[in-house]
N, C-alpha and C positions, 0 to 999 in steps of 0.2 A: 742795740739789740735787747738790752735788759728791759727796756721800757715796753717791749713788745712781747714779753714773756709773762703770761698770766700766772697768778698764784695757783690756780686750779683750772682744769679743763674737764668738762663733763658733757654728756649728750644733750641735756635740756635742763630747764629750771627745776624740773621734777626729780633730777638726779643730784642736786646740790645737797650736801650734808649740812643742813641748817643748824642742827644741834652742835656740830663741830664749830660752825661760825659763831654761835652763841658762846660757846666755851672759850673762843679766842677773844671775846669781848665785843664782837660785832653786834650792834643794836640797831643799825640802820642799813637798809637795803635799797640800792638805787638800780632799777632795771632799765635797760634799753627797751624800746617798744617793738618796733617792726622786726620780725624774724627772731625775736627773743620771747616776747609774751604773746604775740599774735602775728598773723601773716602780714606781708607788706601791703600797706594801704587798706587793710581790712578793719582795723580798729574795733575788733570784737574779740573778747576773751572767751575761751571755752569754759564750761562749768568746772572742769578739773583745775584750771588755772585760777578761777575765782575762788575755789575752795582752798587752794594752797595759800593764796594771798590773805584770805580771811583767817586761816589758822596761824599764819605768821604774825598778823596784827594781834590776834588773841594772845599770842606768846609774848607780846610786848615789843615786837619789831616796828620801827617806823619805816615807812615805805614811800618811795617816789618813783616816778617814771621820767626818764630823761631821753628825749628824742630830738633828732634833727628835723623831723617833720613839723609842719605847721598845722596844729589842730585848732579849727575855729572855735571860738568861745561858746557858740551855740550847739556844738556837736554833742549829741547825747552821751557818747563814750566818755568825754571829759567830765560830764556831770556824774556818770556812774562811778568813775574812779574817785571823784571828790566825795560822793556819798559813802564810799567804802573807806574813807580816811586816807586816800592815796593822793599825794601831791603830783602834779604834772608840770614839768618844765619842758616846753617845746622850743623849737628854733634854737637848739642848744649849740649848734655849730661845732660839734665834736670833730676833731680832737682839741679844739680850743677849750680853755679852762673855764670861761665865763659862765656857761650854762650849768656846769657841774658845781661851780661855786654858788650859783643861785639856788640850786637844789639843796645843797648842804645848809645854806642860810635858812631856807624855808623850813627845814626839818630841825633846825637848831643843833646840827651835828658837826662833829669834827672828823677829819680823815681817819684817825686811828680806830674809830668805832664803826666805820662804814665799809661796805663791800659794794662794788659795782659789778653787775652781771649783764653780759651782753654777748652778741654773736660775732663781733668784728674786732680783729687785732688793731687795725689802723684807726679806729675811732674809739671804741669802748675801752679796750685794754689800755691803749695809749693815753687817753685822757685820765683814766683812773690812776695809772702809774704816775703821770705828771703831777697829780694832786696828792699822791701818797696813800691811795686807797688799796685795800685788798681787792684783787680782781678775779673774776670767774668768767671763763670763756665757755660759751655753750655752742653747740652746732646750730646753724640756722634752721628755722622751722620749715622753710620752703625755698624754692629756687627762683620765685618771682621777686625781683628787686630792681632798683634803679640802675642806670648805666654806670654811674659812679661806683656804686657798691659792687657791681660785677667786675669793674676794673680793679677795685681794692681786693677782691677775692683772688684775682690772678696774682697780684703782688703778694698776698698772704701765702699762696702756694709757693712762690719763689723764695719766700722767707722761711719755708719749712712747715707751714701748717698742713696737717693731713686733711684729706678730703673726708667729709663726714660719712660718705658712702663706704669708706674703708672700715668703719666701726660696726657695720652690720645694722640690723633693724633697731628702731627706737624702742 
């Protein structure tokens, strides 16, 4: 159960205390993609999210996106992230560790300086804990998601995760 307990839980990526992470020695941020940075299968970030990522990069944070989705190499979103200095590791097969290890290697990072931010206990938090990262759980951005994710959400509630609707408006 300890591996399913995030170090921090907040409403969204915009509620993370990035200054506190910096003070902890966190210099690398690895974000889940769907329902963390953008909606499921939308692969578009809103201007507020782009501004946040840009400000974090300016502060000196190295950033990657780690997703189980398969993003085609010709997809404009992949190019937009690369142009912003954000690495993409897709087909990560979370909660297996291989994809996360590839992201760490691509950023030249080690676990003690890295936080993983995502919306699922059974994929994002679990893989982060398995590799020794600081983990931040956010509420999902939307309700559209794959069947497997909907199944995982039921398991998460059985494990004691609160429904995001219980927290009130974003």
